[in-house]
PDB file of N, CA, C and O in Angstrom:
ATOM      1  N   UNK A   1      40.508 -63.543 -27.956  1.00  0.00           N
ATOM      2  CA  UNK A   1      41.017 -62.561 -28.907  1.00  0.00           C
ATOM      3  C   UNK A   1      41.830 -61.484 -28.192  1.00  0.00           C
ATOM      4  O   UNK A   1      42.847 -61.028 -28.715  1.00  0.00           O
ATOM      5  N   UNK A   2      41.401 -61.084 -27.026  1.00  0.00           N
ATOM      6  CA  UNK A   2      42.111 -60.045 -26.291  1.00  0.00           C
ATOM      7  C   UNK A   2      43.549 -60.459 -25.977  1.00  0.00           C
ATOM      8  O   UNK A   2      44.457 -59.630 -26.029  1.00  0.00           O
ATOM      9  N   UNK A   3      43.755 -61.711 -25.658  1.00  0.00           N
ATOM     10  CA  UNK A   3      45.098 -62.191 -25.339  1.00  0.00           C
ATOM     11  C   UNK A   3      46.031 -61.999 -26.520  1.00  0.00           C
ATOM     12  O   UNK A   3      47.180 -61.599 -26.333  1.00  0.00           O
ATOM     13  N   UNK A   4      45.563 -62.277 -27.736  1.00  0.00           N
ATOM     14  CA  UNK A   4      46.387 -62.087 -28.926  1.00  0.00           C
ATOM     15  C   UNK A   4      46.729 -60.613 -29.110  1.00  0.00           C
ATOM     16  O   UNK A   4      47.846 -60.276 -29.500  1.00  0.00           O
ATOM     17  N   UNK A   5      45.771 -59.741 -28.831  1.00  0.00           N
ATOM     18  CA  UNK A   5      46.024 -58.303 -28.931  1.00  0.00           C
ATOM     19  C   UNK A   5      47.067 -57.882 -27.918  1.00  0.00           C
ATOM     20  O   UNK A   5      47.956 -57.094 -28.243  1.00  0.00           O
ATOM     21  N   UNK A   6      46.981 -58.382 -26.711  1.00  0.00           N
ATOM     22  CA  UNK A   6      47.954 -58.043 -25.686  1.00  0.00           C
ATOM     23  C   UNK A   6      49.346 -58.532 -26.069  1.00  0.00           C
ATOM     24  O   UNK A   6      50.331 -57.820 -25.876  1.00  0.00           O
ATOM     25  N   UNK A   7      49.429 -59.740 -26.609  1.00  0.00           N
ATOM     26  CA  UNK A   7      50.716 -60.262 -27.044  1.00  0.00           C
ATOM     27  C   UNK A   7      51.282 -59.401 -28.159  1.00  0.00           C
ATOM     28  O   UNK A   7      52.467 -59.070 -28.149  1.00  0.00           O
ATOM     29  N   UNK A   8      50.449 -59.037 -29.116  1.00  0.00           N
ATOM     30  CA  UNK A   8      50.896 -58.185 -30.211  1.00  0.00           C
ATOM     31  C   UNK A   8      51.392 -56.853 -29.675  1.00  0.00           C
ATOM     32  O   UNK A   8      52.422 -56.352 -30.126  1.00  0.00           O
ATOM     33  N   UNK A   9      50.684 -56.280 -28.728  1.00  0.00           N
ATOM     34  CA  UNK A   9      51.086 -55.008 -28.131  1.00  0.00           C
ATOM     35  C   UNK A   9      52.433 -55.161 -27.421  1.00  0.00           C
ATOM     36  O   UNK A   9      53.307 -54.304 -27.548  1.00  0.00           O
ATOM     37  N   UNK A  10      52.594 -56.252 -26.677  1.00  0.00           N
ATOM     38  CA  UNK A  10      53.866 -56.486 -25.987  1.00  0.00           C
ATOM     39  C   UNK A  10      54.996 -56.666 -26.974  1.00  0.00           C
ATOM     40  O   UNK A  10      56.095 -56.155 -26.759  1.00  0.00           O
ATOM     41  N   UNK A  11      54.740 -57.387 -28.060  1.00  0.00           N
ATOM     42  CA  UNK A  11      55.759 -57.582 -29.092  1.00  0.00           C
ATOM     43  C   UNK A  11      56.145 -56.251 -29.732  1.00  0.00           C
ATOM     44  O   UNK A  11      57.324 -55.982 -29.966  1.00  0.00           O
ATOM     45  N   UNK A  12      55.144 -55.426 -30.010  1.00  0.00           N
ATOM     46  CA  UNK A  12      55.405 -54.119 -30.625  1.00  0.00           C
ATOM     47  C   UNK A  12      56.191 -53.229 -29.669  1.00  0.00           C
ATOM     48  O   UNK A  12      57.115 -52.532 -30.089  1.00  0.00           O
ATOM     49  N   UNK A  13      55.836 -53.245 -28.407  1.00  0.00           N
ATOM     50  CA  UNK A  13      56.564 -52.452 -27.421  1.00  0.00           C
ATOM     51  C   UNK A  13      58.017 -52.918 -27.336  1.00  0.00           C
ATOM     52  O   UNK A  13      58.927 -52.091 -27.280  1.00  0.00           O
ATOM     53  N   UNK A  14      58.238 -54.211 -27.327  1.00  0.00           N
ATOM     54  CA  UNK A  14      59.606 -54.750 -27.284  1.00  0.00           C
ATOM     55  C   UNK A  14      60.379 -54.343 -28.530  1.00  0.00           C
ATOM     56  O   UNK A  14      61.559 -54.002 -28.446  1.00  0.00           O
ATOM     57  N   UNK A  15      59.727 -54.376 -29.679  1.00  0.00           N
ATOM     58  CA  UNK A  15      60.375 -53.981 -30.934  1.00  0.00           C
ATOM     59  C   UNK A  15      60.767 -52.501 -30.895  1.00  0.00           C
ATOM     60  O   UNK A  15      61.861 -52.125 -31.317  1.00  0.00           O
ATOM     61  N   UNK A  16      59.868 -51.681 -30.390  1.00  0.00           N
ATOM     62  CA  UNK A  16      60.155 -50.249 -30.307  1.00  0.00           C
ATOM     63  C   UNK A  16      61.280 -49.968 -29.313  1.00  0.00           C
ATOM     64  O   UNK A  16      62.124 -49.108 -29.565  1.00  0.00           O
ATOM     65  N   UNK A  17      61.303 -50.680 -28.193  1.00  0.00           N
ATOM     66  CA  UNK A  17      62.394 -50.521 -27.227  1.00  0.00           C
ATOM     67  C   UNK A  17      63.726 -50.854 -27.872  1.00  0.00           C
ATOM     68  O   UNK A  17      64.722 -50.167 -27.646  1.00  0.00           O
ATOM     69  N   UNK A  18      63.744 -51.907 -28.672  1.00  0.00           N
ATOM     70  CA  UNK A  18      64.972 -52.301 -29.364  1.00  0.00           C
ATOM     71  C   UNK A  18      65.405 -51.217 -30.352  1.00  0.00           C
ATOM     72  O   UNK A  18      66.596 -50.928 -30.463  1.00  0.00           O
ATOM     73  N   UNK A  19      64.463 -50.621 -31.061  1.00  0.00           N
ATOM     74  CA  UNK A  19      64.784 -49.525 -31.985  1.00  0.00           C
ATOM     75  C   UNK A  19      65.441 -48.359 -31.234  1.00  0.00           C
ATOM     76  O   UNK A  19      66.449 -47.805 -31.672  1.00  0.00           O
ATOM     77  N   UNK A  20      64.847 -48.008 -30.103  1.00  0.00           N
ATOM     78  CA  UNK A  20      65.381 -46.900 -29.308  1.00  0.00           C
ATOM     79  C   UNK A  20      66.769 -47.247 -28.775  1.00  0.00           C
ATOM     80  O   UNK A  20      67.681 -46.421 -28.826  1.00  0.00           O
ATOM     81  N   UNK A  21      66.926 -48.441 -28.274  1.00  0.00           N
ATOM     82  CA  UNK A  21      68.226 -48.885 -27.759  1.00  0.00           C
ATOM     83  C   UNK A  21      69.294 -48.807 -28.861  1.00  0.00           C
ATOM     84  O   UNK A  21      70.415 -48.363 -28.613  1.00  0.00           O
ATOM     85  N   UNK A  22      68.945 -49.233 -30.059  1.00  0.00           N
ATOM     86  CA  UNK A  22      69.880 -49.162 -31.186  1.00  0.00           C
ATOM     87  C   UNK A  22      70.213 -47.720 -31.549  1.00  0.00           C
ATOM     88  O   UNK A  22      71.370 -47.400 -31.821  1.00  0.00           O
ATOM     89  N   UNK A  23      69.217 -46.856 -31.556  1.00  0.00           N
ATOM     90  CA  UNK A  23      69.450 -45.449 -31.889  1.00  0.00           C
ATOM     91  C   UNK A  23      70.378 -44.802 -30.873  1.00  0.00           C
ATOM     92  O   UNK A  23      71.287 -44.057 -31.242  1.00  0.00           O
ATOM     93  N   UNK A  24      70.153 -45.083 -29.592  1.00  0.00           N
ATOM     94  CA  UNK A  24      71.007 -44.523 -28.544  1.00  0.00           C
ATOM     95  C   UNK A  24      72.423 -45.056 -28.673  1.00  0.00           C
ATOM     96  O   UNK A  24      73.383 -44.302 -28.515  1.00  0.00           O
ATOM     97  N   UNK A  25      72.566 -46.333 -28.956  1.00  0.00           N
ATOM     98  CA  UNK A  25      73.898 -46.936 -29.114  1.00  0.00           C
ATOM     99  C   UNK A  25      74.636 -46.344 -30.306  1.00  0.00           C
ATOM    100  O   UNK A  25      75.823 -46.033 -30.213  1.00  0.00           O
ATOM    101  N   UNK A  26      73.936 -46.189 -31.423  1.00  0.00           N
ATOM    102  CA  UNK A  26      74.566 -45.603 -32.611  1.00  0.00           C
ATOM    103  C   UNK A  26      75.012 -44.176 -32.350  1.00  0.00           C
ATOM    104  O   UNK A  26      76.097 -43.775 -32.772  1.00  0.00           O
ATOM    105  N   UNK A  27      74.189 -43.415 -31.662  1.00  0.00           N
ATOM    106  CA  UNK A  27      74.552 -42.036 -31.328  1.00  0.00           C
ATOM    107  C   UNK A  27      75.759 -42.005 -30.402  1.00  0.00           C
ATOM    108  O   UNK A  27      76.641 -41.160 -30.556  1.00  0.00           O
ATOM    109  N   UNK A  28      75.802 -42.915 -29.448  1.00  0.00           N
ATOM    110  CA  UNK A  28      76.920 -42.970 -28.501  1.00  0.00           C
ATOM    111  C   UNK A  28      78.227 -43.264 -29.224  1.00  0.00           C
ATOM    112  O   UNK A  28      79.275 -42.736 -28.852  1.00  0.00           O
ATOM    113  N   UNK A  29      78.172 -44.100 -30.249  1.00  0.00           N
ATOM    114  CA  UNK A  29      79.375 -44.400 -31.036  1.00  0.00           C
ATOM    115  C   UNK A  29      79.922 -43.146 -31.716  1.00  0.00           C
ATOM    116  O   UNK A  29      81.116 -43.054 -31.999  1.00  0.00           O
ATOM    117  N   UNK A  30      79.042 -42.190 -31.972  1.00  0.00           N
ATOM    118  CA  UNK A  30      79.443 -40.929 -32.594  1.00  0.00           C
ATOM    119  C   UNK A  30      79.689 -39.834 -31.554  1.00  0.00           C
ATOM    120  O   UNK A  30      79.884 -38.670 -31.904  1.00  0.00           O
ATOM    121  N   UNK A  31      79.677 -40.210 -30.291  1.00  0.00           N
ATOM    122  CA  UNK A  31      79.966 -39.268 -29.220  1.00  0.00           C
ATOM    123  C   UNK A  31      78.792 -38.402 -28.802  1.00  0.00           C
ATOM    124  O   UNK A  31      78.981 -37.368 -28.163  1.00  0.00           O
ATOM    125  N   UNK A  32      77.587 -38.811 -29.154  1.00  0.00           N
ATOM    126  CA  UNK A  32      76.403 -38.016 -28.815  1.00  0.00           C
ATOM    127  C   UNK A  32      75.518 -38.794 -27.862  1.00  0.00           C
ATOM    128  O   UNK A  32      75.575 -40.022 -27.794  1.00  0.00           O
ATOM    129  N   UNK A  33      74.693 -38.051 -27.122  1.00  0.00           N
ATOM    130  CA  UNK A  33      73.669 -38.700 -26.315  1.00  0.00           C
ATOM    131  C   UNK A  33      72.412 -37.850 -26.399  1.00  0.00           C
ATOM    132  O   UNK A  33      72.497 -36.629 -26.533  1.00  0.00           O
ATOM    133  N   UNK A  34      71.250 -38.480 -26.322  1.00  0.00           N
ATOM    134  CA  UNK A  34      70.002 -37.738 -26.481  1.00  0.00           C
ATOM    135  C   UNK A  34      69.724 -36.809 -25.303  1.00  0.00           C
ATOM    136  O   UNK A  34      70.041 -37.109 -24.152  1.00  0.00           O
ATOM    137  N   UNK A  35      69.127 -35.679 -25.633  1.00  0.00           N
ATOM    138  CA  UNK A  35      68.724 -34.721 -24.607  1.00  0.00           C
ATOM    139  C   UNK A  35      67.542 -35.288 -23.824  1.00  0.00           C
ATOM    140  O   UNK A  35      66.918 -36.255 -24.261  1.00  0.00           O
ATOM    141  N   UNK A  36      67.233 -34.697 -22.678  1.00  0.00           N
ATOM    142  CA  UNK A  36      66.045 -35.142 -21.937  1.00  0.00           C
ATOM    143  C   UNK A  36      64.763 -35.057 -22.776  1.00  0.00           C
ATOM    144  O   UNK A  36      63.901 -35.930 -22.672  1.00  0.00           O
ATOM    145  N   UNK A  37      64.632 -34.032 -23.591  1.00  0.00           N
ATOM    146  CA  UNK A  37      63.432 -33.902 -24.426  1.00  0.00           C
ATOM    147  C   UNK A  37      63.374 -35.018 -25.464  1.00  0.00           C
ATOM    148  O   UNK A  37      62.305 -35.566 -25.730  1.00  0.00           O
ATOM    149  N   UNK A  38      64.516 -35.352 -26.046  1.00  0.00           N
ATOM    150  CA  UNK A  38      64.556 -36.435 -27.025  1.00  0.00           C
ATOM    151  C   UNK A  38      64.273 -37.770 -26.351  1.00  0.00           C
ATOM    152  O   UNK A  38      63.590 -38.620 -26.923  1.00  0.00           O
ATOM    153  N   UNK A  39      64.789 -37.962 -25.145  1.00  0.00           N
ATOM    154  CA  UNK A  39      64.491 -39.203 -24.402  1.00  0.00           C
ATOM    155  C   UNK A  39      62.992 -39.301 -24.108  1.00  0.00           C
ATOM    156  O   UNK A  39      62.418 -40.389 -24.162  1.00  0.00           O
ATOM    157  N   UNK A  40      62.367 -38.176 -23.800  1.00  0.00           N
ATOM    158  CA  UNK A  40      60.918 -38.179 -23.564  1.00  0.00           C
ATOM    159  C   UNK A  40      60.172 -38.569 -24.843  1.00  0.00           C
ATOM    160  O   UNK A  40      59.203 -39.328 -24.790  1.00  0.00           O
ATOM    161  N   UNK A  41      60.623 -38.052 -25.992  1.00  0.00           N
ATOM    162  CA  UNK A  41      60.021 -38.432 -27.265  1.00  0.00           C
ATOM    163  C   UNK A  41      60.211 -39.924 -27.520  1.00  0.00           C
ATOM    164  O   UNK A  41      59.297 -40.599 -27.996  1.00  0.00           O
ATOM    165  N   UNK A  42      61.393 -40.435 -27.204  1.00  0.00           N
ATOM    166  CA  UNK A  42      61.662 -41.862 -27.392  1.00  0.00           C
ATOM    167  C   UNK A  42      60.723 -42.709 -26.542  1.00  0.00           C
ATOM    168  O   UNK A  42      60.239 -43.750 -26.988  1.00  0.00           O
ATOM    169  N   UNK A  43      60.472 -42.266 -25.338  1.00  0.00           N
ATOM    170  CA  UNK A  43      59.560 -43.005 -24.454  1.00  0.00           C
ATOM    171  C   UNK A  43      58.137 -42.976 -25.019  1.00  0.00           C
ATOM    172  O   UNK A  43      57.421 -43.975 -24.953  1.00  0.00           O
ATOM    173  N   UNK A  44      57.729 -41.835 -25.571  1.00  0.00           N
ATOM    174  CA  UNK A  44      56.402 -41.756 -26.193  1.00  0.00           C
ATOM    175  C   UNK A  44      56.316 -42.702 -27.388  1.00  0.00           C
ATOM    176  O   UNK A  44      55.281 -43.327 -27.618  1.00  0.00           O
ATOM    177  N   UNK A  45      57.405 -42.804 -28.143  1.00  0.00           N
ATOM    178  CA  UNK A  45      57.439 -43.738 -29.272  1.00  0.00           C
ATOM    179  C   UNK A  45      57.302 -45.179 -28.769  1.00  0.00           C
ATOM    180  O   UNK A  45      56.515 -45.954 -29.313  1.00  0.00           O
ATOM    181  N   UNK A  46      58.056 -45.530 -27.748  1.00  0.00           N
ATOM    182  CA  UNK A  46      57.979 -46.886 -27.185  1.00  0.00           C
ATOM    183  C   UNK A  46      56.546 -47.206 -26.765  1.00  0.00           C
ATOM    184  O   UNK A  46      56.062 -48.315 -26.994  1.00  0.00           O
ATOM    185  N   UNK A  47      55.876 -46.244 -26.157  1.00  0.00           N
ATOM    186  CA  UNK A  47      54.510 -46.443 -25.680  1.00  0.00           C
ATOM    187  C   UNK A  47      53.475 -46.410 -26.811  1.00  0.00           C
ATOM    188  O   UNK A  47      52.294 -46.677 -26.588  1.00  0.00           O
ATOM    189  N   UNK A  48      53.926 -46.081 -28.017  1.00  0.00           N
ATOM    190  CA  UNK A  48      53.011 -46.029 -29.152  1.00  0.00           C
ATOM    191  C   UNK A  48      52.217 -44.750 -29.248  1.00  0.00           C
ATOM    192  O   UNK A  48      51.220 -44.689 -29.967  1.00  0.00           O
ATOM    193  N   UNK A  49      52.645 -43.723 -28.532  1.00  0.00           N
ATOM    194  CA  UNK A  49      51.917 -42.453 -28.530  1.00  0.00           C
ATOM    195  C   UNK A  49      52.262 -41.585 -29.729  1.00  0.00           C
ATOM    196  O   UNK A  49      51.456 -40.751 -30.143  1.00  0.00           O
ATOM    197  N   UNK A  50      53.460 -41.772 -30.296  1.00  0.00           N
ATOM    198  CA  UNK A  50      53.858 -41.031 -31.492  1.00  0.00           C
ATOM    199  C   UNK A  50      54.497 -42.002 -32.484  1.00  0.00           C
ATOM    200  O   UNK A  50      54.973 -43.074 -32.111  1.00  0.00           O
ATOM    201  N   UNK A  51      54.494 -41.605 -33.740  1.00  0.00           N
ATOM    202  CA  UNK A  51      55.130 -42.393 -34.788  1.00  0.00           C
ATOM    203  C   UNK A  51      56.600 -42.008 -34.889  1.00  0.00           C
ATOM    204  O   UNK A  51      57.007 -40.978 -34.351  1.00  0.00           O
ATOM    205  N   UNK A  52      57.399 -42.818 -35.568  1.00  0.00           N
ATOM    206  CA  UNK A  52      58.793 -42.424 -35.789  1.00  0.00           C
ATOM    207  C   UNK A  52      58.880 -41.079 -36.524  1.00  0.00           C
ATOM    208  O   UNK A  52      59.746 -40.255 -36.233  1.00  0.00           O
ATOM    209  N   UNK A  53      57.975 -40.875 -37.472  1.00  0.00           N
ATOM    210  CA  UNK A  53      57.974 -39.627 -38.239  1.00  0.00           C
ATOM    211  C   UNK A  53      57.725 -38.417 -37.340  1.00  0.00           C
ATOM    212  O   UNK A  53      58.362 -37.375 -37.497  1.00  0.00           O
ATOM    213  N   UNK A  54      56.790 -38.564 -36.395  1.00  0.00           N
ATOM    214  CA  UNK A  54      56.513 -37.475 -35.450  1.00  0.00           C
ATOM    215  C   UNK A  54      57.733 -37.215 -34.580  1.00  0.00           C
ATOM    216  O   UNK A  54      58.060 -36.061 -34.304  1.00  0.00           O
ATOM    217  N   UNK A  55      58.399 -38.254 -34.152  1.00  0.00           N
ATOM    218  CA  UNK A  55      59.618 -38.087 -33.352  1.00  0.00           C
ATOM    219  C   UNK A  55      60.692 -37.342 -34.117  1.00  0.00           C
ATOM    220  O   UNK A  55      61.368 -36.474 -33.564  1.00  0.00           O
ATOM    221  N   UNK A  56      60.851 -37.677 -35.389  1.00  0.00           N
ATOM    222  CA  UNK A  56      61.845 -36.995 -36.221  1.00  0.00           C
ATOM    223  C   UNK A  56      61.472 -35.532 -36.412  1.00  0.00           C
ATOM    224  O   UNK A  56      62.338 -34.660 -36.344  1.00  0.00           O
ATOM    225  N   UNK A  57      60.185 -35.251 -36.653  1.00  0.00           N
ATOM    226  CA  UNK A  57      59.739 -33.862 -36.800  1.00  0.00           C
ATOM    227  C   UNK A  57      60.047 -33.057 -35.541  1.00  0.00           C
ATOM    228  O   UNK A  57      60.505 -31.918 -35.629  1.00  0.00           O
ATOM    229  N   UNK A  58      59.800 -33.639 -34.383  1.00  0.00           N
ATOM    230  CA  UNK A  58      60.083 -32.950 -33.119  1.00  0.00           C
ATOM    231  C   UNK A  58      61.581 -32.686 -32.968  1.00  0.00           C
ATOM    232  O   UNK A  58      61.989 -31.600 -32.558  1.00  0.00           O
ATOM    233  N   UNK A  59      62.391 -33.686 -33.303  1.00  0.00           N
ATOM    234  CA  UNK A  59      63.843 -33.531 -33.208  1.00  0.00           C
ATOM    235  C   UNK A  59      64.321 -32.429 -34.151  1.00  0.00           C
ATOM    236  O   UNK A  59      65.125 -31.581 -33.764  1.00  0.00           O
ATOM    237  N   UNK A  60      63.830 -32.442 -35.377  1.00  0.00           N
ATOM    238  CA  UNK A  60      64.219 -31.419 -36.344  1.00  0.00           C
ATOM    239  C   UNK A  60      63.808 -30.027 -35.874  1.00  0.00           C
ATOM    240  O   UNK A  60      64.582 -29.078 -35.993  1.00  0.00           O
ATOM    241  N   UNK A  61      62.603 -29.904 -35.347  1.00  0.00           N
ATOM    242  CA  UNK A  61      62.129 -28.609 -34.862  1.00  0.00           C
ATOM    243  C   UNK A  61      62.953 -28.129 -33.659  1.00  0.00           C
ATOM    244  O   UNK A  61      63.287 -26.949 -33.548  1.00  0.00           O
ATOM    245  N   UNK A  62      63.264 -29.057 -32.778  1.00  0.00           N
ATOM    246  CA  UNK A  62      64.028 -28.721 -31.578  1.00  0.00           C
ATOM    247  C   UNK A  62      65.424 -28.219 -31.926  1.00  0.00           C
ATOM    248  O   UNK A  62      65.955 -27.333 -31.256  1.00  0.00           O
ATOM    249  N   UNK A  63      66.011 -28.778 -32.961  1.00  0.00           N
ATOM    250  CA  UNK A  63      67.389 -28.442 -33.319  1.00  0.00           C
ATOM    251  C   UNK A  63      67.479 -27.635 -34.598  1.00  0.00           C
ATOM    252  O   UNK A  63      68.560 -27.486 -35.168  1.00  0.00           O
ATOM    253  N   UNK A  64      66.342 -27.108 -35.057  1.00  0.00           N
ATOM    254  CA  UNK A  64      66.258 -26.277 -36.257  1.00  0.00           C
ATOM    255  C   UNK A  64      66.935 -26.941 -37.454  1.00  0.00           C
ATOM    256  O   UNK A  64      67.690 -26.303 -38.188  1.00  0.00           O
ATOM    257  N   UNK A  65      66.651 -28.237 -37.639  1.00  0.00           N
ATOM    258  CA  UNK A  65      67.181 -28.979 -38.772  1.00  0.00           C
ATOM    259  C   UNK A  65      66.156 -28.909 -39.899  1.00  0.00           C
ATOM    260  O   UNK A  65      64.967 -29.147 -39.689  1.00  0.00           O
ATOM    261  N   UNK A  66      66.626 -28.584 -41.077  1.00  0.00           N
ATOM    262  CA  UNK A  66      65.690 -28.473 -42.220  1.00  0.00           C
ATOM    263  C   UNK A  66      66.037 -29.495 -43.264  1.00  0.00           C
ATOM    264  O   UNK A  66      65.375 -29.569 -44.299  1.00  0.00           O
TER     265      UNK A  66
END
């Protein structure tokens, strides 16, 4: 059973990395790049430490977006 959990975790990590890669690419097309703090949040998301919603809340707070 543990092996299946590890595979699922690896799959989820790969999926999250792809999400981050896409977000960075889309931003680059618009001439933007993430700040070091945003990159740190992205890494926490990849590791499963925060949800996408938490990442967005942090970004909004950092840039005073309402």
